[in-house]
SEDREN-698512 format. One line per 10 residues: their letters; for each residue x, y, z of N, C-alpha, C. Coordinates in nm, 2 decimals. Atoms other than C-alpha are relative to their C-alpha. Example, Ala and Ser with C-alpha at 12.3 -4.5 7.8 and 13.67 -1.06 7.14 Angstrom:
BEGIN
AS = 0.09,-0.12,0.00,1.23,-0.45,0.78,0.09,0.12,0.00  -0.09,-0.11,0.00,1.37,-0.11,0.71,-0.08,0.11,0.08
END
This chain:
BEGIN
MADFVERFSV = -0.08,-0.01,0.12,15.56,14.06,17.32,0.07,0.14,-0.01  -0.05,-0.13,0.01,15.62,14.43,17.35,0.13,0.02,0.07  -0.12,-0.02,-0.08,15.88,14.40,17.62,0.10,-0.12,-0.02  -0.09,0.11,0.02,16.07,14.10,17.47,0.14,0.04,0.00  -0.14,-0.05,0.01,16.39,14.29,17.39,0.04,0.05,0.13  -0.04,-0.05,-0.13,16.39,14.47,17.72,0.02,-0.11,0.10  -0.02,0.11,-0.10,16.34,14.15,17.92,0.12,-0.08,-0.04  -0.11,0.08,0.04,16.60,13.97,17.71,0.13,0.08,0.04  -0.12,-0.08,-0.03,16.85,14.26,17.77,0.03,-0.01,0.15  -0.02,0.01,-0.15,16.79,14.24,18.15,0.05,-0.13,0.03
LRRKALNVYE = -0.05,0.13,-0.03,16.84,13.87,18.16,0.14,-0.02,-0.05  -0.14,0.01,0.05,17.15,13.89,17.94,0.10,0.07,0.09  -0.09,-0.08,-0.09,17.30,14.16,18.16,0.02,-0.07,0.13  -0.01,0.07,-0.13,17.22,13.96,18.48,0.09,-0.13,-0.02  -0.09,0.12,0.02,17.38,13.64,18.33,0.14,0.04,-0.01  -0.14,-0.04,0.02,17.69,13.82,18.22,0.06,0.06,0.13  -0.04,-0.05,-0.13,17.71,14.00,18.57,0.04,-0.12,0.09  -0.03,0.12,-0.08,17.69,13.66,18.74,0.13,-0.07,-0.04  -0.12,0.05,0.06,17.96,13.53,18.51,0.12,0.08,0.05  -0.11,-0.09,-0.04,18.18,13.83,18.58,0.03,-0.01,0.15
AEVGKYRGRC = -0.02,0.01,-0.15,18.13,13.79,18.96,0.07,-0.13,0.03  -0.06,0.12,-0.02,18.22,13.43,18.95,0.14,-0.01,-0.05  -0.13,0.01,0.06,18.52,13.47,18.73,0.09,0.10,0.07  -0.08,-0.10,-0.07,18.63,13.78,18.92,0.06,-0.05,0.13  -0.06,0.06,-0.12,18.71,13.56,19.22,0.14,-0.05,-0.02  -0.14,0.05,0.03,19.01,13.43,19.04,0.08,0.11,-0.03  -0.09,-0.12,0.01,19.30,13.66,19.05,0.06,0.01,-0.14  -0.07,-0.01,0.13,19.47,13.57,18.73,-0.09,-0.03,-0.11  0.09,0.02,0.12,19.22,13.63,18.46,0.08,-0.01,-0.13  -0.07,0.01,0.13,19.33,13.52,18.12,-0.10,0.01,-0.11
NAFDIKRNEL = 0.08,0.00,0.12,19.21,13.51,17.77,-0.11,-0.10,-0.01  0.10,0.11,0.01,19.02,13.19,17.82,-0.14,0.05,0.07  0.13,-0.06,-0.06,18.77,13.38,18.05,-0.07,0.09,-0.09  0.07,-0.09,0.09,18.70,13.64,17.79,-0.06,-0.08,-0.12  0.06,0.09,0.10,18.65,13.36,17.53,-0.12,-0.06,0.05  0.12,0.07,-0.06,18.41,13.18,17.76,-0.12,0.10,0.01  0.10,-0.10,-0.01,18.23,13.51,17.82,-0.07,0.03,-0.13  0.06,-0.02,0.13,18.18,13.57,17.45,-0.08,-0.12,-0.05  0.07,0.11,0.03,18.07,13.21,17.41,-0.14,0.00,0.07  0.12,-0.01,-0.08,17.81,13.26,17.69,-0.09,0.10,-0.06
DAALLERAKS = 0.08,-0.10,0.06,17.69,13.58,17.53,-0.06,-0.05,-0.14  0.05,0.05,0.12,17.66,13.41,17.19,-0.11,-0.11,0.02  0.10,0.11,-0.03,17.47,13.11,17.35,-0.13,0.07,0.04  0.12,-0.08,-0.05,17.23,13.36,17.52,-0.07,0.06,-0.12  0.06,-0.06,0.12,17.17,13.54,17.19,-0.06,-0.10,-0.09  0.05,0.10,0.09,17.12,13.22,17.00,-0.13,-0.06,0.06  0.12,0.05,-0.07,16.87,13.10,17.27,-0.12,0.10,-0.02  0.10,-0.10,0.01,16.69,13.43,17.25,-0.06,0.00,-0.14  0.05,0.01,0.14,16.67,13.40,16.87,-0.10,-0.11,-0.02  0.09,0.11,0.02,16.51,13.06,16.89,-0.13,0.02,0.07
DRVLLFNTAA = 0.12,-0.03,-0.07,16.27,13.18,17.15,-0.08,0.11,-0.08  0.07,-0.11,0.08,16.19,13.48,16.93,-0.07,-0.07,-0.12  0.07,0.07,0.11,16.11,13.24,16.64,-0.13,-0.06,0.05  0.12,0.06,-0.06,15.87,13.06,16.87,-0.11,0.11,0.02  0.09,-0.11,-0.02,15.72,13.40,16.96,-0.06,0.05,-0.13  0.06,-0.04,0.13,15.68,13.49,16.59,-0.10,-0.10,-0.05  0.10,0.10,0.05,15.51,13.16,16.51,-0.13,0.01,0.08  0.12,-0.02,-0.08,15.27,13.22,16.80,-0.08,0.13,-0.05  0.07,-0.13,0.05,15.20,13.58,16.67,-0.06,-0.03,-0.13  0.05,0.03,0.13,15.15,13.44,16.32,-0.13,-0.08,0.01
DKSLRALETQ = 0.12,0.08,-0.03,14.90,13.18,16.45,-0.11,0.09,0.05  0.10,-0.09,-0.06,14.72,13.45,16.65,-0.06,0.09,-0.12  0.05,-0.08,0.11,14.70,13.67,16.33,-0.10,-0.08,-0.09  0.08,0.09,0.09,14.56,13.37,16.13,-0.14,-0.02,0.07  0.13,0.03,-0.07,14.30,13.29,16.40,-0.09,0.13,0.00  0.07,-0.13,0.00,14.20,13.66,16.42,-0.06,0.02,-0.14  0.05,-0.02,0.13,14.16,13.68,16.04,-0.12,-0.10,-0.03  0.11,0.10,0.02,13.95,13.36,16.03,-0.12,0.04,0.08  0.12,-0.05,-0.08,13.73,13.49,16.31,-0.07,0.12,-0.06  0.06,-0.12,0.06,13.68,13.82,16.14,-0.06,-0.03,-0.13
MSGIGRGSSD = 0.06,0.04,0.13,13.61,13.65,15.81,-0.13,-0.07,0.02  0.12,0.07,-0.02,13.34,13.44,15.96,-0.12,0.09,0.00  0.11,-0.09,0.00,13.12,13.75,15.99,-0.03,0.05,-0.14  0.02,-0.05,0.14,13.15,13.82,15.61,-0.05,-0.11,-0.08  0.05,0.10,0.09,12.94,13.62,15.37,0.07,0.00,-0.13  -0.07,0.02,0.12,13.12,13.49,15.07,-0.07,0.07,-0.12  0.07,-0.06,0.10,12.84,13.60,14.85,-0.02,0.15,0.00  0.01,-0.15,-0.01,12.85,13.96,14.96,0.08,0.06,-0.11  -0.07,-0.06,0.12,12.95,14.20,14.69,0.13,0.06,0.04  -0.12,-0.06,-0.03,13.23,14.35,14.89,0.09,-0.09,0.08
FDRRVKRLRD = -0.08,0.10,-0.08,13.38,14.02,15.03,0.15,0.02,-0.02  -0.15,-0.01,0.03,13.72,14.06,14.85,0.06,0.13,0.06  -0.05,-0.12,-0.06,13.76,14.42,14.96,0.01,0.00,0.15  0.00,0.00,-0.15,13.67,14.36,15.32,0.11,-0.10,0.05  -0.10,0.10,-0.04,13.89,14.05,15.34,0.14,0.05,-0.02  -0.14,-0.07,0.02,14.19,14.24,15.19,0.03,0.10,0.10  -0.02,-0.09,-0.10,14.14,14.51,15.44,0.04,-0.07,0.13  -0.02,0.08,-0.12,14.13,14.26,15.73,0.14,-0.06,-0.01  -0.13,0.06,0.02,14.43,14.08,15.59,0.12,0.10,0.01  -0.11,-0.10,-0.01,14.64,14.39,15.55,0.01,0.05,0.15
QQLSEFHITV = -0.01,-0.05,-0.14,14.55,14.50,15.91,0.07,-0.11,0.08  -0.06,0.11,-0.08,14.66,14.16,16.05,0.15,0.00,-0.04  -0.15,0.00,0.04,14.99,14.17,15.85,0.07,0.12,0.06  -0.07,-0.11,-0.06,15.07,14.52,15.97,0.02,-0.01,0.15  -0.02,0.03,-0.14,15.01,14.42,16.33,0.11,-0.10,0.02  -0.10,0.10,-0.01,15.23,14.12,16.28,0.14,0.06,-0.03  -0.12,-0.07,0.03,15.50,14.34,16.12,0.05,0.08,0.12  -0.03,-0.08,-0.12,15.49,14.57,16.42,0.06,-0.09,0.11  -0.05,0.09,-0.10,15.54,14.27,16.65,0.14,-0.05,-0.03  -0.14,0.04,0.04,15.84,14.15,16.45,0.10,0.11,0.02
TMCALEGDVE = -0.09,-0.11,-0.01,16.00,14.49,16.45,0.03,0.04,0.15  -0.01,-0.03,-0.15,15.94,14.53,16.83,0.10,-0.10,0.06  -0.09,0.10,-0.06,16.14,14.21,16.89,0.13,-0.01,-0.07  -0.13,0.00,0.07,16.45,14.31,16.70,0.11,-0.01,0.11  -0.11,0.01,-0.09,16.76,14.19,16.88,0.13,0.06,-0.06  -0.12,-0.05,0.06,17.03,14.28,16.64,-0.04,0.07,-0.13  0.04,-0.06,0.13,17.03,14.42,16.28,-0.07,-0.08,-0.10  0.07,0.09,0.09,16.84,14.13,16.14,-0.15,0.02,-0.02  0.14,-0.01,-0.01,16.50,14.27,16.18,-0.07,0.02,-0.14  0.06,-0.02,0.13,16.43,14.39,15.82,-0.01,-0.13,-0.08
EMAARMSDAL = 0.00,0.12,0.07,16.53,14.07,15.66,-0.10,-0.11,0.06  0.08,0.09,-0.07,16.35,13.86,15.92,-0.15,0.04,-0.01  0.13,-0.05,0.01,16.04,14.08,15.91,-0.06,-0.03,-0.14  0.05,0.03,0.14,16.01,14.04,15.53,-0.02,-0.14,-0.02  0.02,0.14,0.02,16.06,13.67,15.54,-0.12,-0.06,0.08  0.11,0.05,-0.08,15.81,13.61,15.82,-0.13,0.05,-0.05  0.12,-0.06,0.06,15.56,13.85,15.67,-0.04,-0.07,-0.13  0.03,0.07,0.13,15.58,13.67,15.33,-0.06,-0.13,0.03  0.05,0.13,-0.04,15.53,13.34,15.50,-0.15,0.01,0.05  0.13,-0.02,-0.05,15.23,13.47,15.69,-0.10,0.04,-0.11
SARMDDLVRE = 0.08,-0.04,0.11,15.09,13.63,15.38,-0.04,-0.12,-0.09  0.04,0.12,0.08,15.10,13.30,15.19,-0.10,-0.08,0.08  0.09,0.07,-0.08,14.93,13.13,15.48,-0.14,0.06,0.00  0.13,-0.07,0.01,14.66,13.40,15.48,-0.07,-0.02,-0.13  0.06,0.02,0.13,14.61,13.36,15.11,-0.06,-0.14,-0.01  0.06,0.13,0.00,14.56,12.99,15.15,-0.13,-0.01,0.08  0.12,0.00,-0.08,14.31,13.05,15.43,-0.12,0.07,-0.08  0.11,-0.07,0.08,14.11,13.30,15.21,-0.04,-0.09,-0.12  0.03,0.09,0.11,14.13,13.06,14.91,-0.09,-0.12,0.05  0.07,0.11,-0.06,14.01,12.77,15.13,-0.15,0.04,0.04
RKQVDEIVLG = 0.13,-0.05,-0.03,13.72,12.98,15.26,-0.09,0.03,-0.12  0.07,-0.02,0.12,13.62,13.08,14.91,-0.05,-0.14,-0.06  0.04,0.13,0.06,13.62,12.71,14.80,-0.12,-0.06,0.08  0.10,0.06,-0.09,13.41,12.60,15.10,-0.14,0.08,-0.03  0.12,-0.07,0.02,13.16,12.88,15.04,-0.06,-0.02,-0.14  0.05,0.03,0.13,13.14,12.80,14.67,-0.07,-0.13,0.00  0.06,0.13,0.00,13.06,12.44,14.75,-0.14,0.01,0.07  0.13,-0.01,-0.08,12.79,12.54,15.01,-0.10,0.09,-0.08  0.10,-0.09,0.06,12.64,12.84,14.82,-0.01,-0.02,-0.15  0.01,0.01,0.15,12.71,12.75,14.46,0.10,0.10,-0.06
PDAVMRVPWY = -0.10,-0.09,0.06,12.95,12.92,14.22,-0.04,0.14,-0.03  0.05,-0.13,0.04,12.73,13.21,14.12,-0.08,0.07,0.11  0.07,-0.06,-0.11,12.60,13.29,14.47,0.04,0.14,0.03  -0.02,-0.14,-0.04,12.57,13.66,14.54,-0.11,0.03,0.09  0.10,-0.03,-0.09,12.39,13.75,14.85,-0.06,0.13,-0.03  0.08,-0.12,0.03,12.12,14.01,14.80,0.02,0.09,0.12  -0.01,-0.10,-0.11,12.16,14.33,15.00,-0.14,0.02,0.05  0.14,-0.02,-0.05,11.86,14.37,15.23,-0.06,0.12,-0.06  0.07,-0.11,0.07,11.59,14.60,15.09,0.03,0.13,0.07  -0.02,-0.12,-0.07,11.65,14.86,15.36,0.14,0.06,-0.02
RNRNFWKDIL = -0.13,-0.05,0.03,12.02,14.89,15.27,0.03,0.03,-0.15  -0.02,-0.03,0.14,11.97,14.91,14.90,-0.03,0.15,-0.03  0.01,-0.14,0.03,12.03,15.26,14.78,-0.11,0.03,-0.10  0.10,-0.02,0.10,11.79,15.22,14.49,-0.14,-0.04,0.04  0.13,0.06,-0.05,11.50,15.08,14.70,-0.10,0.11,-0.02  0.11,-0.10,0.01,11.31,15.41,14.73,-0.02,0.05,-0.14  0.02,-0.04,0.14,11.38,15.50,14.37,-0.09,-0.10,-0.07  0.08,0.10,0.06,11.23,15.17,14.27,-0.14,0.01,0.04  0.14,-0.02,-0.06,10.93,15.22,14.50,-0.07,0.12,-0.07  0.06,-0.12,0.06,10.87,15.57,14.35,-0.04,-0.03,-0.15
IRAAILGFNY = 0.03,0.03,0.14,10.89,15.44,13.99,-0.12,-0.09,-0.01  0.11,0.09,0.00,10.65,15.16,14.07,-0.13,0.07,0.03  0.12,-0.08,-0.04,10.41,15.40,14.24,-0.05,0.09,-0.12  0.04,-0.08,0.11,10.42,15.63,13.94,-0.07,-0.08,-0.11  0.06,0.08,0.10,10.35,15.35,13.70,-0.14,-0.05,0.04  0.13,0.05,-0.05,10.06,15.22,13.92,-0.10,0.12,0.00  0.09,-0.12,0.01,9.92,15.58,13.94,-0.04,0.03,-0.14  0.03,-0.02,0.15,9.94,15.62,13.56,-0.10,-0.10,-0.05  0.10,0.11,0.04,9.76,15.28,13.51,-0.13,0.03,0.06  0.13,-0.03,-0.06,9.49,15.38,13.76,-0.07,0.12,-0.07
WQATRQLNAL = 0.05,-0.11,0.07,9.44,15.71,13.58,-0.06,-0.04,-0.13  0.05,0.05,0.13,9.41,15.54,13.24,-0.13,-0.08,0.02  0.11,0.09,-0.02,9.17,15.28,13.38,-0.13,0.08,0.04  0.12,-0.08,-0.04,8.94,15.54,13.55,-0.05,0.09,-0.12  0.04,-0.08,0.12,8.94,15.76,13.23,-0.08,-0.08,-0.10  0.07,0.08,0.10,8.84,15.47,13.01,-0.13,-0.05,0.06  0.12,0.04,-0.06,8.58,15.35,13.26,-0.10,0.12,0.00  0.09,-0.11,0.01,8.43,15.70,13.28,-0.05,0.03,-0.14  0.04,-0.01,0.14,8.42,15.72,12.90,-0.10,-0.11,-0.04  0.09,0.11,0.02,8.24,15.38,12.89,-0.14,0.03,0.07
RAGNLRRDRQ = 0.12,-0.04,-0.07,7.99,15.50,13.15,-0.08,0.11,-0.07  0.07,-0.11,0.07,7.92,15.82,12.97,-0.06,-0.05,-0.13  0.06,0.05,0.12,7.86,15.63,12.65,-0.13,-0.08,0.03  0.12,0.08,-0.04,7.62,15.39,12.82,-0.11,0.09,0.04  0.10,-0.09,-0.04,7.44,15.68,12.98,-0.07,0.07,-0.12  0.05,-0.07,0.12,7.40,15.86,12.64,-0.09,-0.10,-0.08  0.09,0.10,0.07,7.26,15.54,12.48,-0.13,-0.03,0.07  0.12,0.02,-0.07,7.02,15.49,12.76,-0.10,0.11,-0.01  0.08,-0.12,0.01,6.89,15.84,12.72,-0.07,0.00,-0.14  0.05,0.00,0.14,6.85,15.80,12.34,-0.10,-0.12,-0.02
QPTGPSF = 0.09,0.11,0.02,6.69,15.46,12.36,0.00,-0.08,0.13  0.00,0.07,-0.13,6.59,15.34,12.71,-0.03,-0.15,-0.03  0.02,0.15,0.01,6.59,14.97,12.77,-0.15,-0.03,0.03  0.14,0.04,-0.02,6.25,14.82,12.75,-0.01,-0.13,0.08  0.02,0.12,-0.07,6.09,14.53,12.92,0.05,-0.12,-0.09  -0.06,0.11,0.07,6.24,14.20,12.82,-0.10,-0.12,0.02  0.09,0.11,-0.02,5.93,13.97,12.82,-0.03,-0.06,-0.13
END
């Protein structure tokens, strides 16, 4: 795709050189030859434009497939799904825009790039919307995937708080148990237990 314009220019120049060589054999060149040369040039340019549209459609399909492939690695329920999909979408659109601008034949590149990018953007939006609908059916409307414990930033904070609570409860329980044991020991000294016969 990168050398489309260069290859077209070479082919155009060769075709016009062949035409000039064949027409040059005739001694009396007239206006009709120049008109035919311009018609040939216009036909070549029109053919290149139709081939370029095919090239753009192929590039758009490639961008859509790449977005779909990259989206398959992102779970719909993940908290950053929308942000990651937007970043991938913008990346594919910028690559497509570069492809369109590299294939500029005449001064029509800005208008064509905007039109093709808008069409691709709409198709990408449809793809993302479809993916969200499928995931909503499969996962449910309120599905949010939990971040694994080792990725959770508050994991160690939660562990520390739970350990502090557990330690405090243990301290309270041992303190109360020691108080009960001391009370029992004092009562046993004052009045020992007798035989129970």
